[in-house]
C-alpha positions as CSV (number, residue, x, y, z in Angstrom):
1,X,20.8,45.0,-9.9
2,X,18.5,45.1,-6.9
3,X,15.8,47.7,-6.8
4,X,16.0,50.1,-3.8
5,X,13.4,49.3,-1.2
6,X,12.9,49.4,2.6
7,X,13.8,46.1,4.2
8,X,10.9,44.0,5.7
9,X,10.8,43.6,9.5
10,X,11.6,39.9,9.2
11,X,14.7,40.8,7.1
12,X,15.8,43.4,9.7
13,X,15.4,40.9,12.3
14,X,17.4,38.3,10.4
15,X,20.2,40.9,9.8
16,X,20.4,41.5,13.5
17,X,20.5,37.8,14.4
18,X,23.0,37.3,11.7
19,X,25.3,39.9,13.2
20,X,24.7,38.5,16.7
21,X,24.9,34.8,16.0
22,X,27.5,33.7,13.6
23,X,27.3,30.0,13.6
24,X,30.3,28.1,12.3
25,X,29.7,25.9,9.3
26,X,30.2,22.8,11.4
27,X,27.1,23.8,13.5
28,X,24.8,22.7,10.7
29,X,25.8,19.0,10.4
30,X,26.1,18.7,14.1
31,X,22.5,20.1,14.6
32,X,21.1,17.6,12.2
33,X,23.2,14.7,13.7
34,X,22.0,15.5,17.2
35,X,18.4,15.8,16.1
36,X,18.6,12.4,14.3
37,X,20.4,10.9,17.4
38,X,17.7,12.1,19.8
39,X,14.9,10.9,17.5
40,X,16.2,7.4,17.2
41,X,17.5,6.9,20.7
42,X,14.0,8.1,22.1
43,X,12.2,5.7,19.6
44,X,14.6,2.9,20.5
45,X,14.0,3.3,24.2
46,X,10.3,2.7,23.7
47,X,11.3,-0.6,21.9
48,X,13.5,-1.6,24.8
49,X,10.7,-1.0,27.3
50,X,8.1,-2.8,25.0
51,X,5.6,0.1,24.3
52,X,2.2,-1.5,24.1
53,X,1.0,1.3,21.8
54,X,3.2,-0.3,19.1
55,X,1.1,-3.4,18.8
56,X,-1.3,-2.0,16.2
57,X,1.8,-1.2,14.0
58,X,3.0,-4.8,14.2
59,X,-0.5,-5.9,13.4
60,X,-0.3,-4.0,10.0
61,X,2.4,-6.6,9.1
62,X,0.2,-9.4,10.6
63,X,2.7,-9.9,13.5
64,X,0.9,-11.0,16.7
65,X,1.3,-9.6,20.1
66,X,3.6,-12.2,21.6
67,X,6.0,-12.0,18.6
68,X,5.7,-8.2,18.6
69,X,6.8,-8.0,22.3
70,X,9.8,-10.3,21.4
71,X,10.8,-8.0,18.4
72,X,10.4,-4.7,20.2
73,X,13.7,-4.8,22.1
74,X,15.6,-5.9,19.0
75,X,14.1,-3.0,17.0
76,X,14.8,-0.6,19.9
77,X,18.4,-1.8,20.1
78,X,18.9,-1.2,16.3
79,X,17.3,2.2,16.6
80,X,19.7,3.2,19.4
81,X,22.7,1.9,17.5
82,X,21.7,3.9,14.4
83,X,21.3,7.0,16.6
84,X,24.7,6.5,18.1
85,X,26.3,5.9,14.7
86,X,24.9,9.0,13.2
87,X,26.1,11.0,16.1
88,X,29.6,9.5,16.3
89,X,30.5,8.2,12.9
90,X,27.7,8.8,10.3
91,X,27.8,6.7,7.2
92,X,25.6,6.7,4.0
93,X,24.2,3.3,4.9
94,X,23.1,4.6,8.3
95,X,21.6,7.8,7.0
96,X,19.7,6.1,4.1
97,X,18.3,3.6,6.6
98,X,17.2,6.2,9.0
99,X,15.4,8.1,6.4
100,X,13.6,5.1,5.0
101,X,12.8,3.8,8.5
102,X,11.5,7.1,9.6
103,X,9.2,7.4,6.6
104,X,7.9,3.8,7.2
105,X,7.3,4.2,10.9
106,X,5.4,7.4,10.2
107,X,3.2,5.7,7.6
108,X,2.4,3.0,9.9
109,X,0.2,5.3,12.0
110,X,-2.4,5.8,9.2
111,X,-2.0,2.3,8.1
112,X,-3.0,1.2,11.6
113,X,-6.1,3.3,11.4
114,X,-4.9,6.5,13.0
115,X,-5.2,9.9,11.5
116,X,-3.3,10.6,8.4
117,X,-1.9,13.7,10.0
118,X,0.2,11.5,12.2
119,X,2.5,10.8,9.2
120,X,2.9,14.6,8.6
121,X,3.4,15.3,12.2
122,X,6.6,13.2,12.2
123,X,8.2,15.0,9.2
124,X,11.1,16.0,11.5
125,X,12.0,12.3,11.9
126,X,12.6,11.8,8.2
127,X,13.3,15.4,7.1
128,X,16.4,15.7,9.2
129,X,18.2,12.6,7.9
130,X,17.2,13.6,4.4
131,X,19.0,16.9,5.0
132,X,22.1,15.0,6.1
133,X,21.9,13.1,2.8
134,X,22.0,16.3,1.0
135,X,25.0,17.4,3.0
136,X,27.0,14.2,2.3
137,X,29.3,13.9,-0.7
138,X,28.4,11.4,-3.3
139,X,29.9,8.0,-2.3
140,X,31.6,5.8,-4.9
141,X,31.3,2.1,-5.0
142,X,29.7,-0.2,-2.4
143,X,32.6,0.3,0.0
144,X,31.8,4.1,0.2
145,X,28.2,3.3,1.2
146,X,29.6,1.9,4.5
147,X,32.5,4.4,4.9
148,X,32.3,7.5,7.0
149,X,30.6,10.4,5.1
150,X,32.5,13.5,3.9
151,X,30.6,16.8,3.6
152,X,30.0,18.7,0.4
153,X,31.0,22.3,0.3
154,X,28.2,24.7,1.4
155,X,27.6,26.3,-2.0
156,X,24.7,28.7,-2.5
157,X,22.8,26.0,-4.5
158,X,23.2,23.5,-1.6
159,X,22.1,26.1,0.9
160,X,18.9,26.7,-1.2
161,X,18.2,22.9,-1.5
162,X,18.7,22.5,2.3
163,X,16.3,25.4,2.9
164,X,13.7,23.8,0.7
165,X,13.9,20.4,2.5
166,X,14.0,21.9,6.0
167,X,11.1,24.3,5.4
168,X,9.0,21.4,3.9
169,X,9.7,19.3,6.9
170,X,8.8,22.1,9.3
171,X,5.7,23.0,7.5
172,X,4.5,19.4,7.5
173,X,5.2,18.8,11.1
174,X,3.5,22.0,12.1
175,X,0.4,21.4,9.9
176,X,0.3,17.8,11.1
177,X,0.4,18.6,14.8
178,X,-2.1,21.5,14.3
179,X,-4.6,19.3,12.4
180,X,-4.3,16.7,15.2
181,X,-5.2,19.5,17.6
182,X,-8.2,20.5,15.5
183,X,-9.3,16.9,15.6
184,X,-9.0,16.9,19.4
185,X,-6.4,14.0,19.7
186,X,-6.9,12.7,23.3
187,X,-3.2,12.5,24.1
188,X,-2.7,16.2,23.2
189,X,-5.8,17.2,25.2
190,X,-4.2,15.3,28.1
191,X,-1.0,17.2,27.7
192,X,-2.8,20.6,27.9
193,X,-4.8,19.3,30.8
194,X,-1.6,18.8,32.7
195,X,-1.4,22.6,33.1
196,X,-4.8,23.8,32.4
197,X,-8.3,22.7,33.7
198,X,-9.8,19.9,31.5
199,X,-12.6,21.9,30.0
200,X,-10.3,24.8,29.2
201,X,-7.7,22.3,27.7
202,X,-10.4,20.9,25.3
203,X,-11.4,24.4,24.3
204,X,-7.9,25.7,23.6
205,X,-6.8,22.7,21.5
206,X,-8.5,23.9,18.2
207,X,-7.1,27.4,18.8
208,X,-3.6,26.2,19.3
209,X,-3.9,23.8,16.3
210,X,-5.1,26.6,14.0
211,X,-2.3,28.8,15.3
212,X,0.2,26.1,14.4
213,X,-1.1,25.8,10.8
214,X,-1.1,29.6,10.5
215,X,2.5,29.6,11.8
216,X,3.5,27.0,9.1
217,X,2.0,29.1,6.4
218,X,3.8,32.2,7.6
219,X,7.1,30.3,7.6
220,X,6.5,29.0,4.2
221,X,6.0,32.4,2.8
222,X,8.3,34.6,5.0
223,X,11.0,32.4,6.3
224,X,13.6,33.9,8.5
225,X,16.1,32.9,11.2
226,X,14.3,34.4,14.1
227,X,10.9,32.8,13.1
228,X,12.8,29.4,12.7
229,X,14.2,29.7,16.1
230,X,10.8,30.6,17.6
231,X,9.4,27.4,16.0
232,X,12.2,25.4,17.6
233,X,11.4,26.9,21.1
234,X,7.6,26.4,20.5
235,X,8.1,22.7,19.6
236,X,10.3,22.1,22.5
237,X,7.9,23.7,24.9
238,X,4.7,22.1,23.5
239,X,6.3,18.7,23.3
240,X,7.6,19.0,26.9
241,X,4.0,18.9,28.0
242,X,4.3,15.1,27.5
243,X,6.6,15.0,30.5
244,X,4.3,17.4,32.5
245,X,1.5,15.0,31.8
246,X,3.4,12.1,33.3
247,X,4.5,10.5,30.0
248,X,8.1,9.1,29.8
249,X,10.8,11.5,29.0
250,X,11.5,9.6,25.8
251,X,8.4,11.1,24.3
252,X,10.1,14.5,24.3
253,X,13.5,12.9,23.3
254,X,11.9,11.1,20.4
255,X,10.8,14.3,18.8
256,X,14.4,15.7,18.5
257,X,13.9,16.1,14.8
258,X,11.1,18.6,15.4
259,X,13.5,20.8,17.3
260,X,16.6,20.2,15.1
261,X,14.9,21.0,11.8
262,X,14.0,24.6,12.7
263,X,17.3,25.2,14.3
264,X,19.2,23.9,11.2
265,X,17.0,26.2,9.0
266,X,17.9,29.1,11.1
267,X,21.6,28.2,10.6
268,X,21.1,27.9,6.9
269,X,19.4,31.2,6.7
270,X,22.1,32.9,8.8
271,X,24.9,31.5,6.6
272,X,23.1,32.7,3.5
273,X,22.4,36.1,4.9
274,X,26.1,36.5,6.0
275,X,27.3,35.6,2.5
276,X,25.0,38.0,0.9
277,X,26.2,40.7,3.3
278,X,29.8,39.9,2.5
279,X,29.0,40.1,-1.2
280,X,27.4,43.5,-0.7
281,X,23.9,42.3,-1.7
282,X,20.6,43.3,-0.2
283,X,18.7,40.6,1.7
284,X,17.1,38.1,-0.5
285,X,13.2,38.2,-0.8
286,X,11.9,34.6,-0.2
287,X,8.9,33.6,-2.4
């Protein structure tokens, strides 16, 4: 039995959104697949165009500049191929590769001497394919590893597992990005300087960074569909500053996982709320 109580504001907002937006079950895997597609196509495009900033990452593996420049288009082409496969015909082999590759490329940042928060900030890159792994039915035999995936039924247990993974990814990427702001990462300052005066951009960075960390803590404690959608819009807006600052559009595209993860979380929460309503239960209280 549920004790009688007054619904929290976040619960009332979730109920309104749940009645207004009724996402079909197919929206969840498609959101995740599109996010992974954007991430890998954006990353692959930088490989095709031989991004100079990648050289320190190759140096971690003791690969010199000339060889690195030769390998970049190959890696870029593989990334784009993986992105297209996850969108058009996802297979376990592709999803597992994407997860491991995203983790490795995130870890390359601190291994190359950059801030450790860089690995956290890219949690959307590996959190999204990890969520797809949870959605996929268990494959049998080596042949199934390369066969198109089938999806598991969206049970209450699976919804809760997806919620945990997606919340963790969103919290990590928000905290990572916020911490980089507190550190005054030059590229982020340049992004803000594209719309604000330079001195104001430098002063506002720690404030925005602290706000993102606070937002992550709020989402971890009081997660709701409206809040998750707000995070998605915030990330899209803040990452679009790369384009405003004159960076290639691929900088925005590459961060597709950062937008898809909160949208997917909102869908998960809406589906769960709709099921509780259908069952005649009160909104769940998230710890």
